[in-house]
Phi, psi and omega in degrees: 000124185270173177238150174300148182300327182290348180248028181295151182296140179164199184270137173228153182233172177271129182250212186294321187239035177102183185292146176215158178298142184277148171251357182254165186047045188303132179071032190218141167260136190301332182270002184297138179209199186285335184248111179068203179230082182302152180280183181295343179260006176097353180266153181294141175274120179243036184240229188287126176286152179250148180245171176294158177077016177074026181256148178234135177280121181230156176246140180188175182294135179265191182296338181265000178084018181292157182275183186293329184279321184270342183280138177294146179287138180238162179264127182236128181294144176295148180288108183293339182275356182242085182293149176277128181246123178287130186294344181275352176273124185269135174292147180263115173259103186296343180276332185241352182297159183292341178234162178267106183289351178276353180237162176304136187275335191303320184272001179260325191296333181297339180274356181288334177060234183293341181277350186296313186299318179290318182297316185289339179260020170252090189293147175231159178249075177203152181291156178244133171259128183263318190242156174288317183289128177297324181293312179294322178299319179295323179292337181276356180246143183213130171287148187301322186287343178296319178300316180296315183291328182281313191265337179298315175299325178295317179298315181295316181294313180292330175295317178295318179298316181296315182295314181294326177291320177294329181295339178287344175077019182259359183267126179227139179274138181070017181292338179284344179258320181206141176268334182289322184249014177293152185252123178291142179248107183277164180295335180290346179279348187304314180301324181287323177294321177300313179294326175299319177299320178294321179295316178296325176298319181301324176291316179297320177303314180295312184297317179295316182297318184281310191265343178253303183292329182247026171293152176256101184295145177302139183298336183270356185256100181301318187287322178290324176297316179298317179296317180299317180295322179293318184285316188210336183300321180296333178288321178286331178288321180230075186289353183257008179279101186294340182278354181231033178265345179235163185278125179301141185299327184294303176293329178298324180300321180293317180293317180297319178297324178298312182291328175296318178297321178297316180293325177297327179285328186269332188230159172305153190307307184291320180295318177297322178295322180294319176293320182298316183292327174294319177295322178297320177297320177300322178295317180298317178298319179300311182295320179294320181290322179300317177298317182295324180295336177272325189240349182275168178232076181293153180287139182302136179093352180274168179300316181292329177298314178295320178296322180294314177302320181295316183287325176300317181291329175297321182287321193248347183227326188227069182291343181260016176206176180068051185274350178288137178251300180280339179204150175268006187306311187284344175292337179290299182294333180269003174058043176239020179289137176291121183298142181298323185294336180288345180294337186248006183288151175277142178282000000 
């Protein structure tokens, strides 16, 4: 017996009018990790196993009145009318909450001061309005496929431009310092330069996530609190808002142009472009993967399954660690890896 897609197993939170089935972390229990199947509070589930199609194996009295031990196990559909509510999601009481949810939040959060850090890390399952203007509000929201449709053609075009420019044989490394010992950069090097750009992006992804997105703004600084909420705080406050899981193309263009300018200053034009296009591809992969970690259902034991468990714990248990999205690699040298033993701790 199947279940409607809207009632798929996973995490649900309390929203405006009480608990509702979740559409985020689809097919996922918030505590799931590499070891066992932790519960929503982070402890291992040692009870009833779950099957596909929303079925749970249960033991109970049968038609002959047999007890739980002697009676054969039967499959019983989960109660669709009883949604699972994660205890870490806070209900929003519009009358007593620290902000007025009936108005745009961006210009309110700066007044929270010392209460902001605790408030922003109490996730809710309801949309957030940031701006008064409908036009600006629309620009702050982006469907996941928009990032792919906008930037993939750019990556392909710039890759072709870089390769054909390298094929001319005029690009040399260190030519601005010496012509005698400069190193020619052949077109066959392009795939490796491209991969270097993706690798550098993974480091940049970590650094931005840790030191910009997770900075702790001073309680007395209204503007830094507001900036933090705009950049990343709103995502931790409402992690299930699918329209704000990827970076909107308009502000992304400004950031991308900045990094392109930096590479142009540091490297020869064609070489800098080749590194840049690899980094741009890394960014597209990052945004797509971030969306998938919230809404996808990776197969148990896969790389993406482990990343999803890791990212869930970053949102709900370890906001000050676990900053890797596409990879946990940089969490190792920077000592921000989520410890394995915390996967089994009791809340």
